[in-house]
C-alpha positions in Angstrom: 7.3 30.6 -2.1 8.0 27.5 -2.6 10.4 25.0 -2.3 11.0 21.7 -3.4 13.9 19.0 -2.6 14.6 15.5 -3.9 17.1 12.7 -1.9 17.3 9.8 -3.1 16.9 6.5 -1.1 17.4 3.3 -3.0 14.2 2.1 -5.4 12.3 5.4 -3.6 12.9 8.8 -3.5 11.8 11.3 -1.0 10.2 14.4 -2.1 10.5 17.6 0.2 8.3 20.7 -0.3 7.6 23.4 1.2 5.4 26.3 1.1 4.1 29.6 2.8 2.3 27.4 4.9 3.9 23.9 5.7 6.4 22.0 5.4 5.6 17.9 2.9 7.1 14.7 2.8 6.4 12.2 0.7 7.9 8.6 0.0 8.3 7.9 -4.2 7.8 5.5 -5.9 7.7 5.0 -10.1 7.7 2.8 -13.0 7.8 3.7 -16.9 4.6 1.6 -18.5 4.7 0.8 -22.3 1.6 0.6 -24.3 1.5 -0.6 -27.6 5.4 -0.4 -28.0 6.2 3.5 -27.0 6.9 4.6 -23.0 5.4 7.0 -21.0 5.7 9.0 -18.4 5.8 7.4 -15.1 3.1 5.8 -12.6 3.6 6.8 -8.9 3.1 5.4 -6.5 3.1 8.7 -3.2 2.8 8.5 1.0 2.9 11.4 3.4 5.5 11.3 6.1 5.5 13.3 9.2 8.6 14.9 10.4 10.2 11.9 11.9 10.6 10.3 8.2 7.2 7.7 9.7 4.5 7.1 6.7 1.2 8.0 7.8 -2.3 8.5 5.8 -3.1 11.1 3.2 -6.3 11.4 1.0 -6.7 13.4 -1.6 -7.4 12.8 -5.8 -6.2 11.2 -8.4 -3.0 13.1 -10.3 -2.7 13.2 -14.3 0.4 15.3 -13.0 -1.7 17.4 -11.9 -4.5 17.2 -9.7 -8.6 15.9 -10.7 -11.1 15.5 -9.1 -11.8 11.4 -9.1 -11.5 10.6 -5.5 -10.2 7.0 -5.1 -10.2 5.7 -1.4 -6.6 5.4 -0.8 -5.0 6.4 1.9 -1.9 6.5 -0.8 -1.6 9.4 -4.1 -1.7 8.3 -7.6 0.2 10.1 -10.2 0.1 9.3 -13.8 -0.6 10.2 -17.4 -4.1 8.7 -17.4 -6.3 9.9 -20.4 -9.0 13.1 -19.2 -12.8 14.4 -19.7 -12.5 17.0 -21.6 -12.6 19.1 -18.5 -9.8 17.7 -17.4 -11.1 16.6 -14.0 -11.8 12.9 -14.4 -10.8 10.3 -16.0 -12.5 7.8 -18.4 -12.7 4.3 -16.2 -13.9 2.5 -19.1 -10.5 3.3 -21.5 -8.1 0.6 -22.5 -5.1 3.0 -21.5 -6.3 4.0 -18.4 -7.0 0.6 -17.5 -3.7 -0.5 -19.0 -2.4 2.3 -16.3 -3.8 0.7 -13.8 -2.0 -2.8 -14.0 0.6 -1.1 -14.2 0.5 0.5 -10.6 -0.4 -2.5 -9.2 2.5 -3.9 -10.5 4.1 -1.5 -9.0 2.7 -1.9 -5.8 3.7 -5.7 -5.4 7.2 -4.0 -5.6 6.7 -1.4 -3.2 6.1 -3.6 -0.4 9.5 -5.7 -1.0 10.9 -2.0 -0.9 9.1 -1.0 2.3 9.8 -3.8 4.0 13.7 -3.1 3.0 13.7 0.0 4.6 12.1 -1.3 8.0 9.7 0.6 7.1 6.2 -2.8 6.9 5.5 -2.2 10.0 1.5 -2.5 11.5 1.1 1.8 11.1 1.1 0.7 7.0 -0.9 -2.1 7.2 -3.1 0.5 8.0 -2.3 2.9 5.4 -3.1 -0.1 3.0 -7.2 -0.7 1.1 -9.2 -3.1 2.2 -12.2 -4.2 1.9 -14.1 -1.5 4.0 -13.1 1.7 1.5 -15.6 1.0 -1.5 -13.4 1.1 -3.2 -14.6 1.2 -7.1 -13.9 -2.1 -9.8 -11.5 0.3 -11.4 -8.5 -0.1 -8.4 -9.9 -3.3 -6.9 -6.2 -4.4 -9.5 -4.7 -2.1 -6.6 -5.7 -4.2 -3.8 -6.1 -7.8 -5.7 -2.6 -7.0 -6.1 -2.0 -6.8 -2.3 -3.6 -9.6 -1.5 -2.3 -11.6 -3.4 1.6 -10.7 -2.6 1.1 -10.6 1.4 -0.5 -14.4 0.8 2.4 -15.5 -1.1 5.2 -13.9 0.3 6.6 -13.4 4.4 5.6 -9.7 4.9 2.9 -9.7 8.6 5.0 -9.2 11.5 4.3 -12.2 13.3 4.5 -12.1 16.8 7.9 -13.1 18.8 9.5 -10.8 15.8 8.9 -12.1 12.1 8.1 -12.7 9.1 5.3 -14.5 7.5 2.9 -14.8 4.9 -1.5 -14.1 4.8 -1.4 -17.7 4.6 0.3 -19.2 7.4 -0.5 -16.5 10.2 -3.4 -16.6 12.6 -5.1 -13.0 14.5 -6.0 -14.6 18.0 -6.7 -12.1 21.7 -2.9 -11.4 23.8 -4.5 -13.6 26.3 -4.3 -16.5 23.7 -1.2 -15.8 22.2 1.2 -15.9 25.9 -0.7 -19.1 26.7 -0.4 -20.6 23.3 3.6 -21.0 21.9 3.7 -21.0 17.9 4.9 -25.2 18.8 1.5 -25.7 20.2 0.0 -23.8 17.8 1.3 -25.6 14.8 -0.4 -28.2 17.4 -3.6 -27.1 17.5 -3.7 -26.3 13.9 -1.7 -29.4 12.2 0.1 -26.5 10.2 3.8 -26.9 9.3 3.7 -23.4 9.9 1.4 -21.7 11.3 2.3 -18.9 13.7 0.0 -15.6 15.2 -0.3 -12.7 13.2 1.2 -9.8 15.8 -1.2 -8.4 17.6 -2.9 -4.9 16.7 -6.3 -3.4 17.9 -9.6 -4.9 16.7 -11.5 -2.5 14.2 -8.6 -0.5 13.8 -7.3 -0.6 9.9 -4.3 -2.5 10.5 -6.6 -5.2 12.1 -9.6 -4.5 8.7 -6.8 -5.0 6.6 -5.8 -8.4 7.7 -9.5 -9.4 8.0 -9.3 -8.9 4.5 -6.6 -11.4 3.6 -9.2 -13.6 5.0 -6.9 -14.8 8.1 -8.4 -16.8 10.3 
């Protein structure tokens, strides 16, 4: 048997899929793209969720309503009406329409990050789901990484050591022993940066740490 249930949650939907082997949950965001005056089927970003509704990492292929053999090297799923090769197994990364769709997906990702924050899911764990410079993304998918980096530099999206949020341009990384001694005010004094603050501690060399370092945080 196969059962699918969709529940709308603000700008997202939670999709639950149950079959004879397992139960899967996804948090899905969508955006309807326009191309040369015509609307197309939505591009979508889907995050896997555990039974406690926490976002978890997943690896899969690109979807064009059905799975292809196109590896994305992302930790979440992408779906969209991409143009495929005749065998319908891969896509042309040079196709102008496909390039447009990945730009639309990048714009969707920017909105997704804000929705994730509103849903109180913008945690250290979620940072580990986002792509970083070490993931070896193809150039075709680099607009997503670039849009994420730009958004984190411009907006207050990184958890700080004192329970707030700050932009990547304002936070610094440091070990717990130093963060416990040097307060936000002292950090601003030493760095001569008005908004300087500590990013919340992450495990060294974890995916969250790699993501923060991909943002060129000192």
